C-alpha positions as a printed NumPy array, in Angstrom:
array([[  16.664, -159.165,  -36.879],
       [  15.912, -158.367,  -40.519],
       [  16.842, -155.052,  -42.1  ],
       [  13.152, -154.345,  -42.782],
       [  12.342, -154.827,  -39.115],
       [  15.247, -152.593,  -38.067],
       [  14.105, -149.911,  -40.527],
       [  10.56 , -150.115,  -39.145],
       [  11.786, -149.784,  -35.574],
       [  13.979, -146.837,  -36.574],
       [  11.022, -145.136,  -38.24 ],
       [   8.846, -145.489,  -35.168],
       [  11.689, -144.323,  -32.94 ],
       [  12.071, -141.204,  -35.078],
       [   8.419, -140.342,  -34.506],
       [   8.807, -140.742,  -30.768],
       [  12.141, -138.979,  -30.379],
       [  11.471, -135.716,  -32.15 ],
       [   8.775, -133.219,  -33.149],
       [   7.723, -131.781,  -29.866],
       [   9.3  , -134.131,  -27.409],
       [  12.016, -131.674,  -26.357],
       [  10.731, -129.437,  -23.601],
       [  13.508, -126.88 ,  -24.116],
       [  12.964, -126.341,  -27.821],
       [  11.827, -122.794,  -28.509],
       [  10.149, -123.534,  -31.836],
       [   8.116, -126.607,  -30.99 ],
       [   4.553, -126.145,  -29.868],
       [   3.84 , -128.311,  -26.866],
       [   0.086, -127.889,  -27.13 ],
       [  -2.5  , -126.09 ,  -29.186],
       [  -4.081, -122.859,  -27.967],
       [  -7.399, -124.386,  -26.897],
       [  -7.146, -128.147,  -27.415],
       [  -5.732, -130.342,  -24.702],
       [  -3.613, -132.862,  -26.674],
       [   0.106, -132.15 ,  -26.581],
       [   2.365, -132.705,  -29.575],
       [   3.951, -135.615,  -27.742],
       [   0.537, -137.208,  -27.204],
       [  -0.443, -136.703,  -30.841],
       [   2.789, -138.24 ,  -32.079],
       [   2.715, -141.186,  -29.66 ],
       [  -1.006, -141.866,  -29.767],
       [  -2.   , -140.993,  -33.318],
       [   0.864, -140.57 ,  -35.768],
       [   3.404, -143.209,  -34.725],
       [   0.986, -146.109,  -34.211],
       [  -0.875, -145.428,  -37.447],
       [   2.327, -144.988,  -39.412],
       [   3.677, -148.308,  -38.15 ],
       [   0.354, -150.033,  -38.746],
       [   0.142, -148.578,  -42.265],
       [   3.589, -149.898,  -43.088],
       [   2.584, -153.393,  -41.909],
       [  -0.757, -153.316,  -43.72 ],
       [   0.888, -152.255,  -46.985],
       [   3.51 , -154.985,  -46.637],
       [   0.731, -157.527,  -46.065],
       [  -1.321, -156.189,  -48.967],
       [  -4.246, -155.474,  -46.63 ],
       [  -5.909, -152.567,  -48.417],
       [  -8.786, -152.289,  -45.947],
       [  -6.533, -151.757,  -42.947],
       [  -4.104, -149.61 ,  -44.937],
       [  -6.997, -147.352,  -45.948],
       [  -7.974, -146.881,  -42.307],
       [  -4.439, -145.992,  -41.208],
       [  -3.824, -143.678,  -44.171],
       [  -7.085, -141.836,  -43.465],
       [  -6.111, -141.36 ,  -39.822],
       [  -2.667, -140.084,  -40.821],
       [  -4.334, -137.629,  -43.179],
       [  -6.41 , -136.315,  -40.292],
       [  -3.267, -136.119,  -38.149],
       [  -1.702, -133.843,  -40.758],
       [  -4.622, -131.456,  -40.336],
       [  -4.564, -131.679,  -36.542],
       [  -0.835, -130.856,  -36.453],
       [  -1.615, -127.59 ,  -38.256],
       [  -4.714, -126.677,  -36.247],
       [  -5.122, -124.578,  -33.131],
       [  -1.893, -122.591,  -33.464],
       [   0.383, -125.641,  -33.369],
       [   2.425, -124.73 ,  -36.47 ],
       [   5.67 , -123.028,  -35.345],
       [   7.597, -122.986,  -38.648],
       [   7.725, -123.577,  -42.37 ],
       [   9.391, -126.956,  -41.775],
       [   6.472, -128.004,  -39.601],
       [   3.961, -126.737,  -42.17 ],
       [   5.764, -128.567,  -44.966],
       [   5.889, -131.789,  -42.928],
       [   2.188, -131.603,  -42.095],
       [   1.31 , -130.857,  -45.716],
       [   3.456, -133.797,  -46.85 ],
       [   1.628, -136.016,  -44.366],
       [  -1.7  , -134.797,  -45.741],
       [  -0.718, -135.03 ,  -49.412],
       [   1.041, -138.382,  -49.329],
       [  -1.697, -139.991,  -47.264],
       [  -4.195, -138.75 ,  -49.865],
       [  -2.11 , -140.364,  -52.616],
       [  -1.95 , -143.596,  -50.595],
       [  -5.739, -143.582,  -50.311],
       [  -6.144, -142.986,  -54.051],
       [  -3.651, -145.721,  -54.938],
       [  -5.371, -148.188,  -52.611],
       [  -8.714, -147.36 ,  -54.217],
       [  -7.094, -148.295,  -57.569],
       [  -5.673, -151.505,  -56.007],
       [  -2.165, -150.152,  -56.653],
       [  -0.367, -151.343,  -53.519],
       [   3.057, -150.655,  -55.057],
       [   2.027, -147.051,  -55.732],
       [   0.703, -146.759,  -52.182],
       [   4.002, -148.074,  -50.829],
       [   5.893, -145.515,  -52.896],
       [   3.72 , -142.722,  -51.499],
       [   4.31 , -144.108,  -47.995],
       [   8.07 , -143.802,  -48.541],
       [   7.598, -140.156,  -49.545],
       [   5.394, -139.632,  -46.487],
       [   8.051, -140.888,  -44.088],
       [  10.73 , -138.728,  -45.744],
       [   8.54 , -135.665,  -45.245],
       [   8.009, -136.541,  -41.61 ],
       [  11.732, -137.102,  -41.165],
       [  12.556, -133.675,  -42.578],
       [  10.263, -132.019,  -40.048],
       [  11.661, -134.133,  -37.231],
       [  15.207, -133.144,  -38.174],
       [  14.268, -129.456,  -38.16 ],
       [  12.732, -129.702,  -34.686],
       [  15.34 , -131.805,  -32.928],
       [  16.74 , -130.361,  -29.748],
       [  20.124, -128.872,  -30.592]])
């Protein structure tokens, strides 16, 4: 297995392991106040698949697909802040990083700057990782 593949698997695992998947965590919101999607469902169904797909699309130089996945990740950043889901500054910072970096990815793709988009993707995943670390079950 290549190191790139291992890194990709690790990234997806990080999305699935933390940020709302620990039922005993006092700071993690399990669900918004009025919306039915749980944090676990948002991470598994929206964030993780689109993050993995974005990574693959960028690696393949497929700007059309990368644009789709980056736009969906941008929306996810807004959803993670909506409806009373934000329990902490770490969460807010992670969601804002997701929003901001995905916006940069979209701008770079519009300029046909795949390398710039990949750089912004790296920053995006670091921001997500910081939030995940803050919300791990201790």
